[in-house]
C-alpha positions as semicolon CSV with decimal commas, in nm:
position;residue;x (nm);y (nm);z (nm)
1;M;-18,430;7,679;-1,722
2;A;-18,277;7,686;-2,071
3;R;-18,131;7,374;-2,225
4;K;-17,762;7,370;-2,300
5;P;-17,660;7,279;-2,654
6;K;-17,485;6,944;-2,690
7;D;-17,179;7,106;-2,844
8;D;-17,054;7,450;-2,934
9;R;-17,166;7,437;-3,300
10;P;-17,457;7,644;-3,423
11;A;-17,768;7,439;-3,493
12;S;-17,734;7,503;-3,868
13;Q;-17,405;7,313;-3,894
14;P;-17,402;6,934;-3,915
15;P;-17,160;6,748;-3,689
16;R;-16,815;6,676;-3,832
17;A;-16,724;6,323;-3,928
18;P;-16,475;6,154;-3,698
19;A;-16,111;6,197;-3,790
20;A;-16,069;5,820;-3,810
21;Q;-16,335;5,802;-4,081
22;H;-16,159;6,076;-4,279
23;L;-15,826;5,895;-4,246
24;A;-15,983;5,570;-4,365
25;I;-16,126;5,739;-4,675
26;L;-15,794;5,914;-4,745
27;G;-15,616;5,578;-4,721
28;K;-15,859;5,426;-4,967
29;L;-15,808;5,720;-5,203
30;S;-15,430;5,677;-5,189
31;E;-15,457;5,309;-5,273
32;L;-15,708;5,385;-5,549
33;E;-15,471;5,640;-5,705
34;R;-15,192;5,383;-5,703
35;L;-15,417;5,125;-5,870
36;T;-15,534;5,357;-6,147
37;R;-15,193;5,446;-6,289
38;P;-15,134;5,324;-6,644
39;P;-15,122;5,056;-6,764
40;L;-15,468;4,976;-6,635
41;L;-15,511;4,607;-6,562
42;P;-15,855;4,452;-6,509
43;S;-15,761;4,316;-6,166
44;Q;-15,645;4,661;-6,053
45;L;-15,965;4,822;-6,179
46;E;-16,174;4,564;-5,992
47;R;-15,995;4,649;-5,668
48;A;-16,027;5,024;-5,741
49;N;-16,400;4,980;-5,801
50;A;-16,437;4,797;-5,468
51;L;-16,256;5,083;-5,293
52;A;-16,482;5,339;-5,461
53;A;-16,788;5,144;-5,349
54;A;-16,656;5,138;-4,992
55;I;-16,603;5,515;-5,005
56;A;-16,958;5,570;-5,132
57;R;-17,111;5,339;-4,870
58;N;-16,915;5,474;-4,574
59;A;-16,922;5,841;-4,669
60;P;-16,967;6,088;-4,385
61;D;-17,204;6,300;-4,594
62;G;-17,407;6,301;-4,914
63;V;-17,153;6,496;-5,118
64;I;-16,880;6,237;-5,068
65;A;-17,128;5,953;-5,126
66;M;-17,233;6,108;-5,459
67;L;-16,870;6,159;-5,560
68;G;-16,798;5,798;-5,464
69;T;-17,069;5,675;-5,700
70;R;-16,934;5,900;-5,975
71;L;-16,592;5,752;-5,910
72;M;-16,734;5,402;-5,954
73;R;-16,881;5,506;-6,289
74;A;-16,550;5,659;-6,405
75;I;-16,367;5,337;-6,313
76;Q;-16,624;5,130;-6,504
77;D;-16,577;5,358;-6,806
78;A;-16,200;5,311;-6,783
79;R;-16,247;4,936;-6,766
80;A;-16,457;4,945;-7,082
81;A;-16,195;5,155;-7,263
82;G;-15,915;4,907;-7,192
83;E;-15,547;4,964;-7,113
84;G;-15,524;5,296;-7,295
85;A;-15,809;5,456;-7,099
86;D;-15,793;5,821;-7,003
87;I;-15,774;5,843;-6,624
88;R;-15,825;6,219;-6,594
89;A;-16,189;6,173;-6,489
90;I;-16,083;5,941;-6,208
91;A;-15,811;6,182;-6,092
92;L;-16,054;6,474;-6,097
93;I;-16,313;6,294;-5,884
94;V;-16,046;6,179;-5,637
95;A;-15,931;6,541;-5,605
96;R;-16,290;6,652;-5,545
97;I;-16,335;6,390;-5,270
98;R;-16,013;6,509;-5,104
99;A;-16,137;6,869;-5,123
100;A;-16,476;6,770;-4,978
101;L;-16,302;6,599;-4,687
102;D;-16,084;6,905;-4,622
103;R;-16,362;7,163;-4,635
104;P;-16,465;7,307;-4,300
105;V;-16,806;7,208;-4,178
């Protein structure tokens, strides 16, 4: 007697992350985008860094975890640059995280 697969996905595909987890990450990204609009204040960058760390720690897969750590580094670079920091690197990584969440698994 053959075993039935646990779900209808081929064995080569990893299971999808729960929708609630995706929504939580998207909420954190929205708040992070709001916090990283100029002028950049140290308190806002601290909160943004905490959100990036939460994204990296709670990522549904390795790609989003890696992007979360890159996001932390970009925020730290912006903090070092001061109020006039270029936020394009942060915006690019946030866009990549959104795209990684939207990609079909």
